[in-house]
Residue, then its C-alpha position, 0 to 999 in steps of 0.5 A: m572649328l574645323n580649321l582649328n579656330q583659325k580664319p581660312e581663306p574666303a569661299a568662293q560665293n557658291d561654295q557652302v564650305i571653305p576649300m583647306s590650303s595645300d599646307a593646311e593640317w589633317k586632322v581627326l574629329i570627334f563629337d557626342n551626339f548633339g555635335r553630331d546633329v548640329i554637324s550633319s545638318v550643315l556639313r556632308v562627309n565630302d565637306l569634312r574632307e575639304n576641311g582636312v578631316t580625314v577621319h570622324m568618330p563619335l566620343k563615346n565609341e571606343r577608339q584606336p590611338i592615332p598619333d601625330v594626328p591632332a584632334v578636333y573635340f566638338v562636344e556638349p559641356t557634360s562631366e561625362n564628356i569631360r571623363r571621356i576627354s580626360e581618358d583620352l588624354s591619359n592614354h595619349l590617343y592623339d597628338s594635340y586636342y583642340i577641345n571645342f564645347s558647343s555652350v560654355i562651359p561651366r567654371p567647375l567642369m572646367e576646372e575638373l578638365a584642369a585636374s585630370t591631366i595632373p596624373s598623366g601630364s598631358s595639359a600641354q597637349i590640349q592647345q586650344v579650349y573654346d566656347q563656340y555658342l553652337n548649341f543650335i542646329c540650323t537646316e536652313p538658311n533662316m531657320f534654327s532649332l534647339n533640337d529640345r526633344q519633347s519640348y512641349l510636353a516638358l512646357n505643359d505638363p501639369t505633373a512635371p516639377e517647376t524645376a524641370i520647367e525652368a531647366s527647359i527655359d534656361k536651356a532655351a535662353s542660353a541657345l537663343f543667346s548662342v544664336l544672337a552671338t552667331m548673329g552678333v546681335i542684340p535685337i529688341i525682345r518682344c512676347p506676350r504676356r504670361g506663359a512660358a514665353e515671358m519666362l524665357a524673355k526675361k531671362l534672355d533680357s537679363r542674360l544679354r544684359d548683364h553680358v554687355m554691360n559686365s563682360r570684357n570679351n563682348l561677342f556682339s558686334d556694334t554693341n555701343s550703337m541704338n542703331f535703329q535698324r537693330p532686329v526684333l526678336v519675336i518669343l511666341d508660345r506654341n499654344m498661341d496656335l496650335i492648328p499649323m503643328i497638326s494640319h495638311s500641308w500641300t507645299y513640298q518640303a512640309l508634305v516631305h516632312d508630313v509623309m516621309e520620315m525627315k531629320l536634320n535634312e536626310i529624307v528616307v523615301q519607301t519603295e518597292e523592290n521585288g516584292r519587298t520594301v526598301k529604305k532610300k536615304y537621300d541627303i539634302d545639302a545647299k547645293d541642292f538647286f531644285w530643292n532650293k527653288n522649290a521646297s515651299a512650292p506647291f506640289p503641282q508646281v513642283a512636278e511642273e518644275i521637274d518637267s521643265e528642269l528634265t526638259k532642260y537638262k536633255k537639252d544640254a546633254a544633247v548637246i553635250s553629246q553632239m559635240s563628242g560624237v557619242s550617242n550617251l552620255d555615259d560614253v564620253n569618259q571612253l572617247d580618245f583625247s589625243s586628238g585634243a579637239k577644244h569640242l571633245k574638252t568643252a564636252i568633258t569640262a561640262l560632264p561633272e556638272l551634268t552627272a550631278r544635274k541628273a543625280t538631283l533630278d533622279m532624286h527629287m523623281n524618287i521622292a516625288t514618286g513617294l509623295l505621290q504614293g503617301i497623297k494617294d494612300r492617304q487620300l492627303d488632297t482631299l484632305f487638305q482642300m477640306e481643312e483650307s474651308i474647314t469653318k465652313q465644313s457642316k457635321a455631316n461632312i465632318l462625319e462624312a470625312i472620319n466615317d470614309p473607309e478610303k481614308k486609312v490612317p486613324e491620326d488623319k481624321m483626328r488631326v482634321f476633328l482638331i483642327y475644325y473643333l478649334s476653328i469654330q467659334e461656337d461650343i460644340p453640344n454635348d450630344v454632338m461632341q458625343e457622336y463625334e467621338e464615338a465615330l473617331v473612336k470606330a475609325g481607330c482614333d485616340l482621343a487622348p489628344l482630344r481630351y487635351v485640346k478640350g481643356i486648353r481650347a479657350f487658350t489656342r483659338m485664335t478667333s480674333m485673328t481668323q484668316q479669309q477663306p480661301q478661293s474654291f480650288g476644284r472637286p478633290e476628285n478632279l485634283f487627284n485624277r491630275l495627281g495620278t496623271i502625274g503618278n503615271k508619268l514619274s513611275d514611267h521615268l522612273g521605269t526607264g532609268g530616270l530621265g528619259g522621255g517629258f512630260e508632255n502637257l502634264l500640267a495643263g490647268v493645275k494652276n486652278f487648284l493652288p491654293a490661295k495665300k494666306d498669312l497664319p495668325m503667327t505671321r500676322i503678328v510678326e507684321s504687326i510688330m515689324e510695321p508698328s502703324g501710327g495709330a493703336n496696334d493692339t498686337n503691338e501695345d500688348f506684347l511685353y517690350f524689352d531692350p538689353k541695351v539699356s539699364r533695367a531702371s532705363n528700360a521701363k522709362m524709354p519709349r517704345t521705338r515705331t519705326p519698322f523692323q528690316e528683319a526679324i527673329v521668331f522664335v517658338v516656344g514648344g515647337g515649330n514646323y516648316v509650315e509656319y516657317q515658309n508662310l513667313n518667309e512668304y511674308a518677308q519676300r512679298q514687301t515692297i523692300k524685302k525683309k528678313v525673316t529667321y524662324g526658330s523653335t525649341e523642335v522641329l516636329s512632324p504633325k504625326e510628332f506633335l500629335q503624340q505629345l497632345a495624346m500624352l498630356g492627354k492620358e495624364q488628365 
């Protein structure tokens, strides 16, 4: 799209962005809010420049004419956006127009765009109009979301009209169609009976079948082949399992999402400087080697990796300093290169890579320090360990956690209690529940989320798939003392300019505290579908089965495939998070023959955001 819909030259293997050729055309990029979110999740300003974009601006802003320059538009197909583009054409802001819609533009809007060019005679300036099928956001190589705000609330609100629910399902079907078109696959579709998942599966199945059977321009590759290696698309309802959405995690990426502000791969870290709170923003991109390696790692292991990377950086920096004859890397640029010595040339060549590594490690040092502060303030270590063995907790333990003044965030206490309530098999007596509720109110908790969860508890408990209890990880205070040591070391590093010193003996024994690996209910469902056994498989038999490649009449008669799937796309209606994404990835990677699992949801929610939607639903009851 950024290359005017011309296929560019192949990129180098490690490059995310294809560099522009020397004769490429410079251009302006115009986007609406959704287009901005799609672009910003995968590209940075430097990436845009490498593709010839000199200026990028929101469509809604007032813009000055830039003659003799082509403009690339990336917007949703809405009447308001058509009106704004028509104004730009009338005002002759740019030399030529390349209009890209995130999803299929309806015929009435296309006619509206065409009609608007007649008074100004500007139709010849429109060089291209493309349906890009990009109405989804991709923040990770195997993760996407529809960015559909408050989707769980919209689909579960008892006061919502049927038309609103239909519109939400239609939007999800359109976006999932775009995901599949981008991947170039037509999968087998599986979903549970009833609910939003079945509604979405039927709409998507119908849309895919109609496209394959009737479209002149088929978007999918190999559509005529009945290839058994086709992927499976598993569509699930959020109410299947609420616990991962509110649980306290111990992995790096999920902790960042819980403790800090993290949206579209931008992390906001709050730090104290000169007695005032300062917000620093960091961008995670595809070239971030540390994030790519450690995003799903438990936090103590991440601290150990920081130690390892620091040691490696200091060793490499010392080699370059020795070669160039300077005591500090910052002085390399001051050297006299007139001698043309080979070692000096090697040093200056290695400097950009070392500088980039230092910036990345500095960033993750700051993030890790912020996480440690959050762990300390909210006692996330004790909450995590408590939730790891939640069904073994006694009434006294739960009340102690709720009443503990050291646990200062009321929503953390509500999350622990909701997980306990959803995890235990027996019902809580009314008098005991009243005692819990009084303690929660006294702790400053809003009971609205609990009111809602009470009403749907029977549908959300996955008692038949309850996980085995993990091993003991040691006493929480011992873990916290170890984390305190990490915090002191990190603070020392940051205080001495970032990357001085080391983590001597920092994490001795910390691996004793790492969580046991276990599959979430969603992962077990996906596993049972991807690896159907020869005998009866309850999940596999009970889930509905759709094959968009065959006619509706044949679909009911066609035998279900028993061949294991090597690739799955898992989509959750009502919101998802990084806990489930990482759990599915762990399952895929531990297979003898590696599987590929892509995870998607209507929106990616932090525990706080999901709790807010539960509260809104609870207040309506």
